[in-house]
A tleap script that builds the chain and sets N, CA, C and O, in Angstrom:
source leaprc.protein.ff14SB
mol = sequence {
  NMET CYS LEU ALA VAL PRO GLY GLN VAL LYS
  GLU ILE TYR GLY GLU ASN GLY MET GLN MET
  GLY ARG VAL ASN PHE GLY GLY ILE VAL LYS
  GLU VAL CYS LEU ALA TYR LEU PRO GLU ILE
  ALA VAL GLY GLU TYR VAL VAL VAL HIE VAL
  GLY PHE ALA ILE ASN LYS LEU ASP GLU ALA
  ALA ALA MET LYS SER ILE ARG THR PHE LYS
  ASP LEU GLY LEU PHE GLU GLU GLU PHE GLY
  GLU LEU GLY ALA PHE GLU SER CSER
}
set mol.1.N position { 6.935 30.608 43.221 }
set mol.1.CA position { 6.027 31.281 44.118 }
set mol.1.C position { 4.617 31.152 43.557 }
set mol.1.O position { 4.423 31.187 42.341 }
set mol.2.N position { 3.665 31.008 44.412 }
set mol.2.CA position { 2.277 30.895 43.986 }
set mol.2.C position { 1.524 32.130 44.478 }
set mol.2.O position { 1.378 32.333 45.683 }
set mol.3.N position { 1.053 32.943 43.556 }
set mol.3.CA position { 0.403 34.209 43.885 }
set mol.3.C position { -1.097 34.132 43.694 }
set mol.3.O position { -1.603 33.277 42.967 }
set mol.4.N position { -1.801 35.035 44.353 }
set mol.4.CA position { -3.212 35.278 44.046 }
set mol.4.C position { -3.203 36.410 43.028 }
set mol.4.O position { -2.767 37.521 43.331 }
set mol.5.N position { -3.684 36.129 41.825 }
set mol.5.CA position { -3.515 37.023 40.683 }
set mol.5.C position { -4.865 37.577 40.220 }
set mol.5.O position { -5.835 36.825 40.115 }
set mol.6.N position { -4.939 38.898 39.939 }
set mol.6.CA position { -6.178 39.471 39.423 }
set mol.6.C position { -6.350 39.193 37.935 }
set mol.6.O position { -5.381 39.182 37.177 }
set mol.7.N position { -7.599 38.970 37.529 }
set mol.7.CA position { -7.914 38.765 36.123 }
set mol.7.C position { -9.368 39.089 35.849 }
set mol.7.O position { -10.169 39.234 36.773 }
set mol.8.N position { -9.705 39.203 34.563 }
set mol.8.CA position { -11.064 39.547 34.159 }
set mol.8.C position { -11.788 38.311 33.632 }
set mol.8.O position { -11.259 37.575 32.800 }
set mol.9.N position { -13.005 38.096 34.129 }
set mol.9.CA position { -13.829 36.968 33.701 }
set mol.9.C position { -14.309 37.240 32.277 }
set mol.9.O position { -14.946 38.260 32.012 }
set mol.10.N position { -13.998 36.318 31.364 }
set mol.10.CA position { -14.380 36.450 29.961 }
set mol.10.C position { -15.549 35.558 29.591 }
set mol.10.O position { -16.294 35.866 28.661 }
set mol.11.N position { -15.721 34.443 30.316 }
set mol.11.CA position { -16.778 33.480 29.997 }
set mol.11.C position { -17.104 32.704 31.267 }
set mol.11.O position { -16.226 32.430 32.084 }
set mol.12.N position { -18.379 32.355 31.421 }
set mol.12.CA position { -18.827 31.537 32.550 }
set mol.12.C position { -19.612 30.363 31.983 }
set mol.12.O position { -20.436 30.529 31.084 }
set mol.13.N position { -19.349 29.184 32.515 }
set mol.13.CA position { -20.058 27.980 32.064 }
set mol.13.C position { -20.064 26.955 33.191 }
set mol.13.O position { -19.320 27.076 34.164 }
set mol.14.N position { -20.898 25.965 33.047 }
set mol.14.CA position { -20.960 24.881 34.015 }
set mol.14.C position { -20.212 23.669 33.509 }
set mol.14.O position { -20.224 23.369 32.315 }
set mol.15.N position { -19.564 22.980 34.420 }
set mol.15.CA position { -18.861 21.751 34.064 }
set mol.15.C position { -19.012 20.767 35.217 }
set mol.15.O position { -18.517 21.006 36.318 }
set mol.16.N position { -19.709 19.647 34.951 }
set mol.16.CA position { -19.959 18.634 35.990 }
set mol.16.C position { -20.598 19.240 37.234 }
set mol.16.O position { -20.243 18.887 38.358 }
set mol.17.N position { -21.545 20.157 37.024 }
set mol.17.CA position { -22.251 20.786 38.135 }
set mol.17.C position { -21.468 21.881 38.849 }
set mol.17.O position { -21.931 22.400 39.864 }
set mol.18.N position { -20.296 22.241 38.342 }
set mol.18.CA position { -19.438 23.258 38.959 }
set mol.18.C position { -19.407 24.503 38.083 }
set mol.18.O position { -19.264 24.395 36.865 }
set mol.19.N position { -19.540 25.690 38.687 }
set mol.19.CA position { -19.434 26.935 37.922 }
set mol.19.C position { -17.963 27.191 37.607 }
set mol.19.O position { -17.131 27.307 38.507 }
set mol.20.N position { -17.662 27.277 36.322 }
set mol.20.CA position { -16.301 27.491 35.846 }
set mol.20.C position { -16.284 28.724 34.948 }
set mol.20.O position { -17.333 29.241 34.564 }
set mol.21.N position { -15.094 29.181 34.623 }
set mol.21.CA position { -14.992 30.316 33.727 }
set mol.21.C position { -13.631 30.397 33.088 }
set mol.21.O position { -12.695 29.701 33.482 }
set mol.22.N position { -13.533 31.265 32.087 }
set mol.22.CA position { -12.260 31.587 31.470 }
set mol.22.C position { -11.922 33.007 31.913 }
set mol.22.O position { -12.718 33.933 31.756 }
set mol.23.N position { -10.726 33.151 32.468 }
set mol.23.CA position { -10.297 34.425 33.043 }
set mol.23.C position { -9.031 34.881 32.334 }
set mol.23.O position { -8.097 34.103 32.137 }
set mol.24.N position { -9.014 36.165 31.951 }
set mol.24.CA position { -7.900 36.777 31.237 }
set mol.24.C position { -6.938 37.401 32.247 }
set mol.24.O position { -7.301 38.296 33.010 }
set mol.25.N position { -5.697 36.898 32.230 }
set mol.25.CA position { -4.622 37.439 33.062 }
set mol.25.C position { -3.610 38.095 32.142 }
set mol.25.O position { -2.632 37.464 31.741 }
set mol.26.N position { -3.831 39.338 31.808 }
set mol.26.CA position { -2.872 40.063 30.984 }
set mol.26.C position { -2.588 39.428 29.645 }
set mol.26.O position { -1.450 39.462 29.177 }
set mol.27.N position { -3.586 38.855 29.023 }
set mol.27.CA position { -3.419 38.244 27.715 }
set mol.27.C position { -3.351 36.722 27.751 }
set mol.27.O position { -3.476 36.076 26.711 }
set mol.28.N position { -3.158 36.152 28.910 }
set mol.28.CA position { -3.180 34.695 29.087 }
set mol.28.C position { -4.547 34.335 29.654 }
set mol.28.O position { -4.937 34.855 30.699 }
set mol.29.N position { -5.277 33.456 28.982 }
set mol.29.CA position { -6.606 33.052 29.433 }
set mol.29.C position { -6.503 31.652 30.032 }
set mol.29.O position { -6.005 30.723 29.396 }
set mol.30.N position { -6.984 31.521 31.270 }
set mol.30.CA position { -6.936 30.250 31.990 }
set mol.30.C position { -8.336 29.851 32.427 }
set mol.30.O position { -9.201 30.698 32.649 }
set mol.31.N position { -8.542 28.547 32.546 }
set mol.31.CA position { -9.786 28.024 33.098 }
set mol.31.C position { -9.698 28.120 34.628 }
set mol.31.O position { -8.693 27.739 35.230 }
set mol.32.N position { -10.772 28.638 35.243 }
set mol.32.CA position { -10.791 28.909 36.675 }
set mol.32.C position { -12.100 28.409 37.270 }
set mol.32.O position { -13.152 28.512 36.641 }
set mol.33.N position { -12.035 27.874 38.468 }
set mol.33.CA position { -13.245 27.495 39.200 }
set mol.33.C position { -13.842 28.752 39.832 }
set mol.33.O position { -13.155 29.485 40.544 }
set mol.34.N position { -15.123 28.990 39.565 }
set mol.34.CA position { -15.825 30.170 40.087 }
set mol.34.C position { -16.819 29.805 41.198 }
set mol.34.O position { -17.648 30.633 41.574 }
set mol.35.N position { -16.747 28.593 41.719 }
set mol.35.CA position { -17.730 28.102 42.690 }
set mol.35.C position { -17.808 28.956 43.954 }
set mol.35.O position { -18.879 29.071 44.549 }
set mol.36.N position { -16.699 29.555 44.372 }
set mol.36.CA position { -16.705 30.380 45.586 }
set mol.36.C position { -17.353 31.742 45.367 }
set mol.36.O position { -17.657 32.446 46.330 }
set mol.37.N position { -17.566 32.120 44.101 }
set mol.37.CA position { -18.149 33.418 43.755 }
set mol.37.C position { -19.328 33.231 42.801 }
set mol.37.O position { -19.256 33.658 41.649 }
set mol.38.N position { -20.401 32.605 43.256 }
set mol.38.CA position { -21.510 32.292 42.352 }
set mol.38.C position { -22.185 33.519 41.736 }
set mol.38.O position { -22.869 33.392 40.720 }
set mol.39.N position { -22.008 34.698 42.325 }
set mol.39.CA position { -22.649 35.915 41.819 }
set mol.39.C position { -21.811 36.632 40.764 }
set mol.39.O position { -22.256 37.640 40.214 }
set mol.40.N position { -20.615 36.140 40.471 }
set mol.40.CA position { -19.715 36.829 39.539 }
set mol.40.C position { -20.307 36.836 38.127 }
set mol.40.O position { -21.005 35.902 37.732 }
set mol.41.N position { -20.022 37.896 37.378 }
set mol.41.CA position { -20.543 38.043 36.019 }
set mol.41.C position { -19.400 38.258 35.036 }
set mol.41.O position { -18.310 38.685 35.418 }
set mol.42.N position { -19.656 37.961 33.779 }
set mol.42.CA position { -18.678 38.211 32.719 }
set mol.42.C position { -18.325 39.695 32.730 }
set mol.42.O position { -19.205 40.550 32.843 }
set mol.43.N position { -17.038 39.992 32.614 }
set mol.43.CA position { -16.556 41.366 32.605 }
set mol.43.C position { -16.051 41.839 33.953 }
set mol.43.O position { -15.335 42.838 34.032 }
set mol.44.N position { -16.415 41.133 35.018 }
set mol.44.CA position { -15.949 41.513 36.350 }
set mol.44.C position { -14.558 40.936 36.606 }
set mol.44.O position { -14.094 40.048 35.891 }
set mol.45.N position { -13.915 41.456 37.632 }
set mol.45.CA position { -12.554 41.062 37.970 }
set mol.45.C position { -12.541 40.217 39.234 }
set mol.45.O position { -13.294 40.457 40.178 }
set mol.46.N position { -11.661 39.219 39.224 }
set mol.46.CA position { -11.524 38.317 40.361 }
set mol.46.C position { -10.053 38.156 40.718 }
set mol.46.O position { -9.168 38.402 39.899 }
set mol.47.N position { -9.810 37.743 41.950 }
set mol.47.CA position { -8.481 37.339 42.393 }
set mol.47.C position { -8.481 35.817 42.380 }
set mol.47.O position { -9.364 35.189 42.964 }
set mol.48.N position { -7.495 35.223 41.716 }
set mol.48.CA position { -7.433 33.769 41.549 }
set mol.48.C position { -6.187 33.223 42.238 }
set mol.48.O position { -5.085 33.748 42.079 }
set mol.49.N position { -6.391 32.168 42.998 }
set mol.49.CA position { -5.284 31.471 43.663 }
set mol.49.C position { -5.418 29.983 43.380 }
set mol.49.O position { -6.468 29.392 43.635 }
set mol.50.N position { -4.381 29.388 42.863 }
set mol.50.CA position { -4.317 27.968 42.487 }
set mol.50.C position { -5.568 27.483 41.762 }
set mol.50.O position { -6.087 26.406 42.055 }
set mol.51.N position { -6.049 28.289 40.810 }
set mol.51.CA position { -7.164 27.877 39.961 }
set mol.51.C position { -8.548 28.160 40.496 }
set mol.51.O position { -9.535 27.790 39.860 }
set mol.52.N position { -8.654 28.809 41.655 }
set mol.52.CA position { -9.945 29.139 42.251 }
set mol.52.C position { -10.080 30.651 42.401 }
set mol.52.O position { -9.194 31.300 42.957 }
set mol.53.N position { -11.192 31.222 41.904 }
set mol.53.CA position { -11.489 32.634 42.136 }
set mol.53.C position { -11.908 32.761 43.595 }
set mol.53.O position { -12.874 32.131 44.026 }
set mol.54.N position { -11.178 33.581 44.357 }
set mol.54.CA position { -11.420 33.667 45.801 }
set mol.54.C position { -11.968 35.010 46.257 }
set mol.54.O position { -12.396 35.149 47.403 }
set mol.55.N position { -11.958 36.003 45.369 }
set mol.55.CA position { -12.450 37.324 45.753 }
set mol.55.C position { -12.782 38.111 44.495 }
set mol.55.O position { -12.173 37.911 43.444 }
set mol.56.N position { -13.750 39.002 44.613 }
set mol.56.CA position { -14.127 39.904 43.524 }
set mol.56.C position { -13.440 41.244 43.763 }
set mol.56.O position { -13.334 41.698 44.902 }
set mol.57.N position { -12.975 41.877 42.685 }
set mol.57.CA position { -12.361 43.203 42.750 }
set mol.57.C position { -13.130 44.166 41.873 }
set mol.57.O position { -13.675 43.770 40.843 }
set mol.58.N position { -13.181 45.450 42.276 }
set mol.58.CA position { -13.726 46.431 41.351 }
set mol.58.C position { -12.655 46.741 40.309 }
set mol.58.O position { -11.479 46.444 40.519 }
set mol.59.N position { -13.055 47.331 39.200 }
set mol.59.CA position { -12.136 47.538 38.084 }
set mol.59.C position { -10.933 48.389 38.471 }
set mol.59.O position { -9.813 48.084 38.061 }
set mol.60.N position { -11.138 49.449 39.250 }
set mol.60.CA position { -10.019 50.329 39.628 }
set mol.60.C position { -8.982 49.569 40.447 }
set mol.60.O position { -7.783 49.694 40.199 }
set mol.61.N position { -9.436 48.782 41.420 }
set mol.61.CA position { -8.513 47.994 42.248 }
set mol.61.C position { -7.803 46.938 41.410 }
set mol.61.O position { -6.612 46.685 41.594 }
set mol.62.N position { -8.542 46.321 40.486 }
set mol.62.CA position { -7.931 45.303 39.622 }
set mol.62.C position { -6.842 45.917 38.750 }
set mol.62.O position { -5.755 45.351 38.632 }
set mol.63.N position { -7.119 47.067 38.136 }
set mol.63.CA position { -6.135 47.715 37.263 }
set mol.63.C position { -4.899 48.134 38.051 }
set mol.63.O position { -3.777 47.987 37.567 }
set mol.64.N position { -5.096 48.651 39.255 }
set mol.64.CA position { -3.964 49.043 40.095 }
set mol.64.C position { -3.118 47.815 40.437 }
set mol.64.O position { -1.891 47.869 40.365 }
set mol.65.N position { -3.762 46.717 40.806 }
set mol.65.CA position { -3.038 45.482 41.135 }
set mol.65.C position { -2.303 44.946 39.916 }
set mol.65.O position { -1.152 44.521 40.020 }
set mol.66.N position { -2.956 44.963 38.769 }
set mol.66.CA position { -2.342 44.456 37.542 }
set mol.66.C position { -1.107 45.274 37.181 }
set mol.66.O position { -0.072 44.715 36.817 }
set mol.67.N position { -1.216 46.601 37.283 }
set mol.67.CA position { -0.056 47.461 36.997 }
set mol.67.C position { 1.096 47.153 37.955 }
set mol.67.O position { 2.250 47.056 37.537 }
set mol.68.N position { 0.779 47.001 39.230 }
set mol.68.CA position { 1.808 46.692 40.230 }
set mol.68.C position { 2.446 45.337 39.943 }
set mol.68.O position { 3.669 45.206 39.988 }
set mol.69.N position { 1.628 44.331 39.647 }
set mol.69.CA position { 2.156 42.996 39.329 }
set mol.69.C position { 3.081 43.066 38.124 }
set mol.69.O position { 4.156 42.467 38.129 }
set mol.70.N position { 2.664 43.801 37.079 }
set mol.70.CA position { 3.498 43.909 35.871 }
set mol.70.C position { 4.788 44.667 36.168 }
set mol.70.O position { 5.861 44.258 35.725 }
set mol.71.N position { 4.694 45.784 36.924 }
set mol.71.CA position { 5.886 46.565 37.252 }
set mol.71.C position { 6.905 45.744 38.032 }
set mol.71.O position { 8.110 45.920 37.855 }
set mol.72.N position { 6.432 44.854 38.886 }
set mol.72.CA position { 7.327 44.013 39.689 }
set mol.72.C position { 7.754 42.737 38.974 }
set mol.72.O position { 8.557 41.970 39.505 }
set mol.73.N position { 7.224 42.501 37.768 }
set mol.73.CA position { 7.575 41.311 37.019 }
set mol.73.C position { 6.892 40.052 37.525 }
set mol.73.O position { 7.315 38.942 37.202 }
set mol.74.N position { 5.831 40.218 38.322 }
set mol.74.CA position { 5.176 39.053 38.917 }
set mol.74.C position { 4.311 38.290 37.930 }
set mol.74.O position { 4.166 37.074 38.062 }
set mol.75.N position { 3.725 38.970 36.934 }
set mol.75.CA position { 2.966 38.254 35.902 }
set mol.75.C position { 3.898 37.321 35.130 }
set mol.75.O position { 3.567 36.162 34.882 }
set mol.76.N position { 5.060 37.839 34.757 }
set mol.76.CA position { 6.018 37.026 34.020 }
set mol.76.C position { 6.471 35.835 34.864 }
set mol.76.O position { 6.627 34.727 34.351 }
set mol.77.N position { 6.681 36.070 36.158 }
set mol.77.CA position { 7.095 34.988 37.054 }
set mol.77.C position { 6.018 33.902 37.152 }
set mol.77.O position { 6.321 32.709 37.184 }
set mol.78.N position { 4.771 34.336 37.198 }
set mol.78.CA position { 3.664 33.389 37.365 }
set mol.78.C position { 3.270 32.717 36.049 }
set mol.78.O position { 2.996 31.517 36.032 }
set mol.79.N position { 3.238 33.485 34.930 }
set mol.79.CA position { 2.709 32.972 33.670 }
set mol.79.C position { 3.707 32.924 32.523 }
set mol.79.O position { 3.396 32.349 31.480 }
set mol.80.N position { 4.865 33.492 32.668 }
set mol.80.CA position { 5.791 33.608 31.555 }
set mol.80.C position { 5.611 34.945 30.878 }
set mol.80.O position { 4.866 35.788 31.378 }
set mol.81.N position { 6.260 35.163 29.774 }
set mol.81.CA position { 6.208 36.445 29.063 }
set mol.81.C position { 4.794 36.761 28.578 }
set mol.81.O position { 4.126 35.909 27.992 }
set mol.82.N position { 4.338 38.006 28.828 }
set mol.82.CA position { 2.977 38.414 28.452 }
set mol.82.C position { 3.007 39.681 27.613 }
set mol.82.O position { 3.959 40.459 27.650 }
set mol.83.N position { 1.939 39.859 26.860 }
set mol.83.CA position { 1.743 41.101 26.134 }
set mol.83.C position { 1.036 42.122 27.016 }
set mol.83.O position { 0.992 41.966 28.236 }
set mol.84.N position { 0.492 43.145 26.414 }
set mol.84.CA position { -0.220 44.189 27.140 }
set mol.84.C position { -1.520 43.618 27.712 }
set mol.84.O position { -2.147 42.753 27.101 }
set mol.85.N position { -1.911 44.103 28.869 }
set mol.85.CA position { -3.161 43.638 29.481 }
set mol.85.C position { -4.326 44.115 28.646 }
set mol.85.O position { -4.396 45.279 28.249 }
set mol.86.N position { -5.247 43.190 28.383 }
set mol.86.CA position { -6.445 43.519 27.605 }
set mol.86.C position { -7.600 43.671 28.579 }
set mol.86.O position { -7.972 42.705 29.244 }
set mol.87.N position { -8.166 44.845 28.677 }
set mol.87.CA position { -9.268 45.065 29.613 }
set mol.87.C position { -10.624 44.761 28.991 }
set mol.87.O position { -11.642 44.819 29.681 }
set mol.88.N position { -10.659 44.442 27.717 }
set mol.88.CA position { -11.946 44.147 27.082 }
set mol.88.C position { -12.210 42.658 27.030 }
set mol.88.O position { -13.250 42.232 26.528 }
savepdb mol mol.pdb
quit
C-alpha cells in the first residue's frame, strides 16, 4: 500500500534547481521533493506521497496523524520497524 505519510522537515536544500529536503518519519529520514510547497520551513510538518510533499500540517494535526499511523501499524507497513517518533 502506498500512503501519504506525515513527517517533519529537518533540512531544506536545492538540487538541480529543485527544492528538496530531508524529512523525519518517526525516526526514518528520507529525501523528499518540496517543490509543491515552496514556503515550507525547517521544523514544519508535511504530508508526503511517493516522495513529494503535497500538503503542510500544523504540529497538532501531524502528531495526531502520527499517533494514529503508529497505532494502526501503518508506519511499520510503509517503512519497516521504527523507534519512537522524534519531534525535534
